[in-house]
Phi, psi and omega in degrees: 000319180296318178295321180295320178296323177298324182288345179290340185252126184296328182296338182281348179297128180086005182268174175248126185245139177241125179246131176265131181216148176259009177262106180295326180297311180296320181299313181293320182294311183288327178291320180280329181093006178203164182207160176283349179267131180295321179295317179290330175296321178297320177294324177296319179295319179294318177297324178296323179295316178297315183295318179291316185297318182256006177054045178260126174275111187254123177237152181237144179233128181275133174232157181286160186298319185290349177260357181263098185291318186294333185259016185300314185299329182287351180251013189276349186291125179177168184293336186258008184243145178284134178271152179302329182292339180293331182247023185296322186260012179287152181288171179294142179295136178267350177228158180246117180261105179278103183289349184286314185240003183073025182265139180239126185240132178290147175295332179288341180285179182239141181299325180295324178295321180293315183293328181295343182247022186266014184302325181232061179289164179296131180219138181299145180294338180269004182295139180289345184260003187291336183265000183287142179293321176243095185296144177248155186230156177265130179228125180250122177253155186051052194278340185069245180276353178073027182295322182294320178298317179296322179293320178296316179295323179295336177277000177089018180261154177291137181214139175271163176302137180289149187259120177206127185300332181294345181275350179143164185293334181291350177252019180281115182287353173279349179285121182302325181293322177293319177300318182298319179299314182295318178296320179296318178298321180292315181293326181279357179073027181269354180245148173292130179264104181258355185252121177296158184294337180295338180273355185250070173084004179268130183294139177281158175303139187299319183296319179294319180296319180300316183289317185285343178288350175123157183295322184291323178285323179297325180297329181278332187244003184279069175258141183295133178284331180226140176244114181273158181273130182296144178096344179281159178297142181288131179285134186251020180280075184294333184290342180270094187279359180264355182262135175256138176224167189271138175284127173286326180197162180291339180296344178300326180296333184273345186243352183228151174292146182266121182244132179297138186111329174281344180227152175278171177300325180293320178298315181294321180297320177291325181298322183265007170092026177284139172227162167090192192258129173055040171102304186294150182283148171284158174302155184301327182289344182254350188296314179289323179297323182291341180290350178290339182238164178284165179297324179297317178294320180296320177297321178296319177301315180298317182296317181291323177294320178294321177298319178296317180295323177294321177296317180297322178294323179293334177268005181059042178246128176270121184281122176231173180295330183283321184258007183299313182298316181295318181291324178295319177299317179296320180292318179296323178298318178295320178295322182295333179284347177269118186296332185279352183261133180264159178300338179298332177295316177292325179296321178297323178293312182297314180293325178295319177295322176299320183287319192256338188239350187285125176235009180234172175305141186301327181295335182262002185255122178053052180294317181291324179295323179292323176293320178296320179294320178297320178293321178297319179295329182289321181276344179222072181296147180289154178276183179219155176284121184289130179283174176227153175299147180295340176297325177297317181296314181291330177297315179289326177296324176296320176297323178297321177294319179298328181264016177063043174237067181295335179293321177293318179298317180292321179298319179293321180290323183279338183055055187286126175211053184205187187248328190232145175247128177270134183276146178291144182255003179087165179063229180290343184254028182275058180225141170282149180218157177247126177255118182260136177054065178296143184296332183299330181269349176078010180254121180267168173285177181293344177263007177080020182258155177239155171056039170289145182225151180224127177283141177267132176057054180272358178253153186297325183283357177244024180298331180297335181289332175297313178294322179296320178296318179296318179293321184288312184294333179295341184259356182250163182243279186264329183242143180287321179231077186295330184253011184242117175252166180297320180296316178294320179299310181295319180298317181294319181296322177295318179293323180295321179298322178291317181297323184270003173084019176283147184291324180222163173289077188280343179249112179226162183305320182285348179269337183301323179299316181283330178295318181296316181291323179296318179290326176297319179290320182294319181270006177057037174286325182221153174280169179297326178295318178293321178296318180298319180289318182292323180274357177062036175275140183277319185257145180293328181293343179290336181253355180294337179294338182281359172278351182276078185292337181297325178296321179293316181292327181293338181291348176296344177295340181289336183272155174293126184300335179282350182252006184302313181292323179296321180298318180295318181295316180295323180292325179289332181272354184299314182306314181295317182291322180294316178298320179296318180293322180289328177291333183269359181294000000 
């Protein structure tokens, strides 16, 4: 908890922290970084993440119990000590005994009256503050038992009565007069200021807040703020904690200090060994198995399994290994009767149970549920994203050039859906390429593959795209599309569809992937096997839909019939216009 509080303040980044503890077990575990206890090991990993993320050197010092003032109540159990339950039913105290200075204040009195006369309180002759021209005082609010105030007074420092509502109405911090006194003392510099200004209403750095809010929130928001181009020199400006840059290799972690901001929350979580859904670790037997799928898929499996368990509880059914198959079939049947639920919901449950609950051969696990799911899919086949002719895409890209948005035009032409661009090496390797899910970052594709690559403009009729890529990348530095976000991209495409007279927003970012493959199959640029490999689809049935050329031709109904010829002419002129626009950037 102490280390986490330090991470809340930006000024503490890069500092050295010392924690005093009377727990020898905790001291040895955190100092060594590991423990024989699985629970304590999890805390060590979390502490490592905080320490690495904020670059705080954290050290612990063991002290004996009788010297640890803050932890005194937890050590009070014994035959000679009063237990809290002994005074549970006692009435509220009518007097306040300030153990710090030996001052006694009546409950009928007012805190403001007392503070107005505190100019010369009793102070030890050995106090370090006795010689100050404007003496300062220690004030503890929401003090509880007031142990900290007693410890400060015992050290010979000036201290005011600790503030706790249980001591009487005169210590009620909701009272405006009491608030005014405390504010006046603070403004006049009469109190020791132990809280940095970053804790008083100043926003924390966004990256630190994202990580400290928890693994489950970080998983939803840990998107890279900057995407660097692979192959460029690694930026070494470690002091700039707001810049994100790309790891060239994992060996960087072994040779450079880790500074928060250079990595996302997801990177740090993986670095310290987090697995599973919303923070807690998966059992050891499932950790390697779970790596076959992405974190997003694993989270979906957990949610569907939890929904199933909640449904079983509502039916007063206890889920066991013997009745699991029967209950899943019953649950799938109920979902199938709901028109708004697709078979994919049932598939997530079945696959999730296979991933998280299967302890027998897969062929023997949930056989009846798998048959029920297959029947559900047959009577309610899933839909598909309808492709569009490439002329529609080039028509909108031409409009983007007319409106001075060459980045949007280039994005549509490139159909970018990846993280890294590979630079041409000349000769036989004079091609741009896209590397999807590089192994260095530890993120696989949805099929569990690493380092998939796609050549850009590998066909003769797209040779112009090679030159366009070279012209565009020459003008960018760290990000391929620095001023283009997904929201802006989608908004512009919707507006473009209206301007050009299309009936619906038929061209959207998620449709471009399917539009390209459908047009490749229709124009026989590539075989289905090549399309499957280029699109990184695992199953052959995933690409069989692109043989349905009638769906592609029917999409011409979306365009204004009076613009059909104009669309064709504009699409043919796009390569020349795009190259011209990129040269003029």
